[in-house]
C-alpha positions as CSV (number, residue, x, y, z in Angstrom):
1,E,14.0,18.6,48.1
2,V,14.3,20.5,51.3
3,Q,11.9,23.4,51.7
4,L,11.9,26.0,54.5
5,V,8.8,28.1,55.1
6,E,8.9,31.0,57.5
7,S,6.0,32.5,59.4
8,G,5.4,34.9,62.3
9,G,6.9,38.1,61.0
10,G,5.1,41.4,61.5
11,S,5.2,44.9,63.0
12,V,5.8,45.7,66.6
13,Q,6.9,48.7,68.7
14,A,10.3,48.9,70.2
15,G,10.6,46.7,73.3
16,G,8.0,44.3,72.0
17,S,8.3,40.6,71.0
18,L,7.8,38.4,67.9
19,R,8.3,34.7,67.3
20,L,9.4,33.4,63.9
21,S,8.8,29.9,62.9
22,C,10.6,27.9,60.2
23,A,8.8,24.7,59.1
24,V,11.1,22.2,57.4
25,S,9.9,19.7,54.8
26,G,11.8,17.2,52.7
27,S,14.2,16.5,55.6
28,T,14.3,16.8,59.4
29,V,15.6,19.5,61.7
30,E,18.2,16.9,62.9
31,D,19.7,16.5,59.5
32,Y,20.8,20.2,59.1
33,A,21.8,23.1,61.2
34,I,18.9,25.5,60.9
35,G,19.3,29.1,61.5
36,W,18.3,32.7,60.7
37,F,19.8,35.4,58.6
38,R,18.5,38.9,58.2
39,Q,18.9,41.6,55.6
40,A,18.0,45.2,56.1
41,P,17.7,47.6,53.1
42,G,21.1,48.6,51.7
43,K,22.9,46.1,54.0
44,E,24.4,42.7,53.5
45,R,22.7,39.6,54.7
46,E,24.0,38.7,58.2
47,G,23.8,35.6,60.3
48,V,21.7,36.0,63.5
49,S,21.2,32.7,65.1
50,C,21.6,28.9,64.5
51,I,20.8,25.6,66.1
52,S,22.1,22.2,65.4
53,S,20.1,19.5,67.1
54,G,22.4,16.8,65.8
55,Q,25.6,18.5,67.1
56,G,24.0,20.1,70.2
57,T,25.2,23.6,69.3
58,T,23.7,27.1,69.1
59,Y,24.9,30.4,67.8
60,Y,23.8,34.0,68.4
61,S,25.3,37.1,66.9
62,D,26.5,39.8,69.4
63,A,23.7,42.0,68.1
64,V,21.0,39.7,69.4
65,K,22.6,37.7,72.2
66,G,20.5,37.9,75.4
67,R,17.4,39.1,73.5
68,F,16.7,36.3,71.0
69,T,16.3,32.6,71.7
70,I,16.4,29.8,69.1
71,S,14.8,26.4,69.7
72,S,13.7,23.4,67.7
73,D,10.9,20.9,67.9
74,N,11.5,17.5,66.4
75,A,7.8,16.6,66.5
76,E,6.8,19.7,64.6
77,N,10.0,19.5,62.5
78,S,10.3,23.2,63.0
79,V,12.7,25.8,64.4
80,F,11.6,28.9,66.3
81,L,13.2,32.3,66.9
82,Q,11.8,34.1,69.9
83,M,12.7,37.8,69.6
84,N,12.3,39.9,72.7
85,S,13.2,43.5,73.5
86,L,13.1,44.3,69.8
87,K,14.9,47.4,68.6
88,P,14.4,49.5,65.4
89,E,17.7,48.2,64.2
90,D,16.3,44.7,64.2
91,T,14.1,45.7,61.3
92,A,14.9,43.4,58.3
93,V,13.7,40.5,56.2
94,Y,14.5,37.4,58.2
95,Y,15.4,34.3,56.2
96,C,15.4,30.7,57.5
97,A,18.5,28.8,56.4
98,A,19.8,25.2,56.3
99,S,23.5,24.5,56.5
100,V,25.8,21.6,57.5
101,T,26.9,23.3,60.7
102,C,26.4,26.4,62.8
103,L,30.1,27.1,62.6
104,I,29.6,28.9,59.3
105,Y,28.0,31.8,61.2
106,Y,31.3,32.7,62.8
107,D,32.7,33.7,59.4
108,T,30.4,36.7,59.0
109,R,31.8,37.6,55.5
110,S,31.1,34.2,53.9
111,A,28.4,32.6,56.0
112,A,25.6,33.1,53.5
113,N,27.6,31.4,50.8
114,S,27.6,28.2,52.8
115,V,23.9,27.9,53.2
116,Y,22.3,25.0,51.3
117,Y,18.7,26.0,51.4
118,W,16.8,29.3,52.0
119,G,13.3,30.2,53.0
120,Q,11.3,32.9,51.3
121,G,11.8,35.5,54.0
122,A,9.6,37.1,56.6
123,Q,9.5,40.9,57.2
124,V,10.1,42.1,60.7
125,T,9.5,45.9,61.3
126,V,10.2,47.5,64.7
127,S,9.0,51.1,65.1
128,T,10.0,53.7,67.7
């Protein structure tokens, strides 16, 4: 069974940085597209970023493009999300997600329905 475990969430002031990690077990980062969704209170879960080592593709939502960077490490079997220039609107629970392809992220309305496995979530809070 594939398990995803997030770490690295926390609280930071606007303009600061955080790095999220997603450790994959039961499979390898090359077997799935691994990405991140986030969900703020009262809002729907939205796709943020994705990386597919096997397909050589990445995805960033318009909201985070230029500020967030996703990467993977085969040796650590983990995926990382470096978040810079954080804004209060980035405040949310961030979920690691495994899917067949990063292409699902382009269909914002149904992307979450195409995720095979979810992590438990990591809180990110950005204050003014």
